[in-house]
C-alpha positions as CSV (number, residue, x, y, z in Angstrom):
1,M,23.7,-13.9,0.9
2,K,25.4,-11.9,3.6
3,I,23.8,-8.5,3.9
4,P,26.5,-5.8,4.3
5,E,26.2,-3.4,7.2
6,F,28.1,-0.6,5.5
7,F,27.2,1.8,2.7
8,P,27.0,2.1,-0.2
9,I,25.1,-1.1,-0.9
10,G,23.7,-2.7,-4.0
11,I,20.1,-3.1,-4.9
12,G,20.1,-6.8,-3.7
13,A,21.4,-5.8,-0.3
14,L,18.9,-3.0,-0.1
15,S,16.1,-5.4,-1.0
16,A,17.2,-7.9,1.6
17,R,17.6,-5.2,4.4
18,T,14.1,-3.7,3.7
19,D,12.3,-6.9,2.6
20,C,11.3,-5.1,-0.5
21,K,11.5,-6.7,-4.0
22,I,14.0,-5.3,-6.4
23,E,11.4,-4.5,-9.0
24,T,9.4,-2.5,-6.3
25,I,12.5,-0.5,-5.5
26,R,13.0,0.3,-9.1
27,Y,9.3,1.2,-9.3
28,Y,9.6,3.7,-6.4
29,E,12.6,5.2,-8.2
30,R,10.6,5.6,-11.4
31,Q,7.7,7.2,-9.4
32,G,10.1,9.7,-7.9
33,L,9.6,8.5,-4.3
34,L,13.1,7.1,-4.0
35,P,15.9,9.3,-5.5
36,D,18.0,7.8,-8.2
37,P,21.2,6.4,-6.5
38,P,24.6,7.1,-7.9
39,R,26.1,4.3,-10.1
40,S,29.3,2.4,-9.9
41,A,31.7,2.4,-12.9
42,G,29.9,-0.7,-14.0
43,G,26.5,0.9,-13.9
44,H,25.3,-0.7,-10.7
45,R,23.1,1.3,-8.3
46,L,24.9,2.2,-5.1
47,Y,22.5,3.0,-2.3
48,K,23.3,5.1,0.7
49,E,21.9,5.0,4.2
50,D,19.4,7.8,3.3
51,H,18.0,5.5,0.6
52,L,17.5,2.8,3.2
53,K,15.7,5.2,5.6
54,R,13.5,6.6,2.9
55,L,12.6,3.1,1.6
56,T,11.8,2.0,5.1
57,F,9.5,5.1,5.4
58,I,7.8,4.3,2.1
59,R,7.3,0.6,3.1
60,R,5.9,1.5,6.5
61,C,3.5,4.0,4.9
62,R,2.3,1.3,2.4
63,K,1.8,-1.2,5.2
64,L,-0.4,1.4,6.9
65,G,-2.5,1.8,3.8
66,F,-1.3,5.2,2.6
67,T,-1.7,5.7,-1.2
68,M,1.2,6.6,-3.4
69,A,-0.1,10.2,-3.6
70,Q,-0.3,10.4,0.2
71,I,3.2,9.1,0.5
72,R,4.4,11.6,-2.1
73,Q,2.7,14.4,-0.1
74,L,4.3,13.2,3.2
75,L,7.7,12.9,1.6
76,G,7.3,16.4,0.0
77,L,6.6,17.9,3.4
78,V,9.6,16.1,5.0
79,D,11.9,17.0,2.1
80,E,11.0,20.6,2.3
81,H,11.0,20.7,6.1
82,Q,7.6,22.4,5.6
83,Y,5.5,20.6,8.2
84,S,4.4,20.7,11.8
85,C,3.3,17.8,13.9
86,Q,-0.2,19.3,13.6
87,D,0.0,19.0,9.7
88,I,1.0,15.4,10.0
89,K,-1.7,14.7,12.5
90,V,-4.3,16.1,10.2
91,L,-3.1,14.0,7.3
92,T,-3.0,10.9,9.6
93,M,-6.6,11.5,10.9
94,D,-7.8,12.0,7.3
95,H,-6.3,8.6,6.5
96,V,-8.0,7.1,9.6
97,E,-11.3,8.4,8.3
98,E,-10.7,6.8,4.9
99,I,-9.9,3.5,6.6
100,R,-13.1,3.7,8.7
101,E,-15.1,4.3,5.5
102,K,-13.5,1.2,3.9
103,I,-14.3,-0.8,7.0
104,D,-17.9,0.3,6.9
105,H,-18.0,-0.7,3.2
106,L,-16.4,-4.1,3.9
107,K,-19.0,-4.7,6.7
108,R,-21.8,-4.0,4.2
109,L,-20.2,-6.4,1.8
110,E,-19.9,-9.0,4.5
111,Q,-23.6,-8.7,5.4
112,A,-24.7,-8.9,1.8
113,L,-22.7,-12.0,1.2
114,L,-23.9,-13.6,4.5
115,Q,-27.5,-12.9,3.5
116,M,-26.9,-14.5,0.1
117,A,-25.2,-17.5,1.6
118,A,-28.0,-17.9,4.2
119,E,-30.5,-18.3,1.3
120,C,-28.5,-21.0,-0.2
121,S,-29.2,-24.6,0.8
122,G,-25.8,-25.8,-0.2
123,D,-27.2,-29.0,-1.8
124,S,-26.3,-30.4,-5.2
125,I,-29.2,-29.0,-7.2
126,P,-28.1,-26.8,-10.2
127,S,-30.1,-23.8,-9.1
128,C,-28.5,-21.5,-6.5
129,P,-30.0,-18.4,-4.9
130,V,-26.6,-16.8,-4.7
131,I,-26.2,-16.9,-8.5
132,D,-29.8,-15.6,-8.8
133,A,-29.0,-12.7,-6.4
134,L,-25.9,-11.8,-8.4
135,Y,-28.0,-11.3,-11.5
136,Q,-30.2,-8.7,-9.7
137,P,-29.5,-5.0,-10.1
138,L,-28.3,-3.1,-7.1
139,E,-31.0,-1.0,-5.4
140,D,-28.6,1.4,-3.8
141,S,-25.1,2.4,-5.2
142,R,-23.8,2.3,-1.6
143,R,-24.7,-1.3,-1.1
144,A,-22.7,-4.3,-2.1
């Protein structure tokens, strides 16, 4: 399929240009992140360049791990022109801290799994220390 360079474009072309599935585009519309596009006489969605830019913004945010709520907040600030670079930096650094917490949690999970695996001989007997460990209650809610 040749992707048109001009606007308006259909949902298939928008999908191809942004590498975003059609159902995901519709989902973003239902969530209010992507404005409803005008429709052709036949009822087909007709997307403008602003839709492409906004969808690119949303996709980039998702790839960076922002939640839908955070993306909604960012878009709200952008739409209302009610932000400063400092505001965006604060939101970004808050997100960085969330990522660091997730990394710390994943490192704890990794250590717990490595410890379990180290106790397993890996032979063909039907008893396994990993299974036994999984039946044990957690000692600390912050641990894996």
